[in-house]
N, C-alpha and C positions, 0 to 999 in steps of 0.2 A: 862344401858348406851349404846349409838349407837355403841360403838366398839365392843359390843357383838354379832353384827351382822356379824362381820369377824369371821368365825368359828375357835376355837381354837383346836389345834391337829396336828396330822402330816402332814397337808396340808397348814396351815395357823396359824399365831400366830400375835398378837399386843401387843406392849410395850410402856408404857409412857415413854419417854425419859427424858423430863424436863416440869416443870411448872413454868412459871415466869410472871412477868408484861406483857410480850408481847403476852402470850397465852400458849396453850398447844402444845408440840412437840411430835408427835407420830410416832414410826416407825413400819410398817408393812412389815412382810416377808411373802411370798406366794410361795409355791412349786408347780409348775404346773404339772399338770398330762399329761396323754397321750393324752388327747384331746386338750392340749395347755393352759388349764385352761381358757378357753374363758368365761364361766360362772362366775368363781371367779373373774375374771378380771372386768368383767360388774358390778357385785356386789360393787368391790372395787371402781370403778370409780363413782357408785352412791353415795357411802359413802363420797368419797372425794368431791362431789358436795354439798352434804347436809352439811358437815362441813363448806365448804366455804360460804354457805348461812346463816351461824350462827345456825343451828340446831344441837346444841353440845349435846343435851340431847335425841334426837330423837321425841321430843314433837311438832315440827313445827316451830321453830325460836325463835327470841326474844321476839315475842308477844305470844307465846304459853303459854296456862294455864295448870297447872298441880293441879289436886285435888286428895288429900289423904284422903278418906272417914274415914278410920279406925283412922287415926292420927288427922284427922278434921284440916288439913293444906292445903292452897292454896299457890301454887308458880306461879309467872309470871316471864318468862325469868330468872329462876334460883333464883329470890329473893322471900323470903316468904311475902305474904299479910296477914297481921293480920287482921282477921275478928272477930265479936262478934259471940255468938252463933246463934243468930236469922239470921244474914248476911250468916253464913255459910250455915245454914238449907236452907235458900231461895236459895242460889246458888247451893247447891247440889241437890235441888228438879229440879230446871232447868236443870241441867247437866244431872240428872238421866232420864229426859225426854225430850231428844232432839226433835226438830221440833213439840213440841206440846205447844199450847197456852193455857195459863191459865187465868181465870178471877181473879180479886182481891178477890172475895169471895171464889173461888177454892184455892187460895193460903193461904187465912186465914184458911181454913178447914184443908189443908195438912200440911202447916208448922207452924201455929201457934196453931193448934189444936182446934179451935173455931173461931165462926164468930162473936162473940159480939164486938169485937174490930173494931174500924174504918177502912174502906176499904183505907183511905188515909195513913194508917200505911205503907200498903203495898208499896205505892209510895215513903215514906220516906227511907224505907229499901232498896229499889231498887235504890234510888239515892245515897245512902251510899256505896252500894256495887260497883256501877259504879266508884264513886270517888276513892275509895280504889284500885280498880283493874287498873283505869286509864281511864279516859274518852275518849282517843285516840282509844280505843278497843271497838268495838261494841259488848260487852259482853251479855248484856240483851236488846232485842229488843221490843220496844213498840209497840204492834198491837191496833192502835186507836180504840175506841169502844169496845174493846174486853179485853185485858190485857196484859201479857207479855209472852215471850218465850226466849229461849237461842238463841242467835246470830247464824245465819246459817254459817257465814264465820270465826267463831272464832276456832282456833285450841284448843281443850280441850284434854287433857289425864288424865284418871283416873288411879292412881298408887296405890300400896299397901301400900307403906312406903315412908316417906319424904327422900330426898337425905341423904346420910350418915346413914340412919337408926334411926335418932333422930332428935328433934326439936332444932334449933339453937334460943336462946334467947338473 
């Protein structure tokens, strides 16, 4: 969680005071050192700015995408996006290879494991992922005449485990 960026220990601590329908109220105590705590205060101000911008989990705000490859779970803005096995595999392949463009044939080889399926099947799966993630987020970029890549402006964070350490059903 983003609050982990505030060092816990003799110089600083953070406590959740309340969680209600209006949001999360956090109390932060900072003990200033002999240098006046200038560095700590700057970090604290950056943290407050990120929280005010909606970046509550450190993943880039409400449009941020978090992918947990071990749990095979995807979250957008804190909500789970349910994907089929093939949809997840396609998304994971693009996330694992940012800024790389893949032809439909390459995606069939890497994600499907064979090339005897129609290349249009890739288009169908891309469309399904786009719809499930949200068409307002340019997650998968079409490179006309070539194939697909991960959108360059999409904040994606790879995490080890889903929030809370387990899936919500």
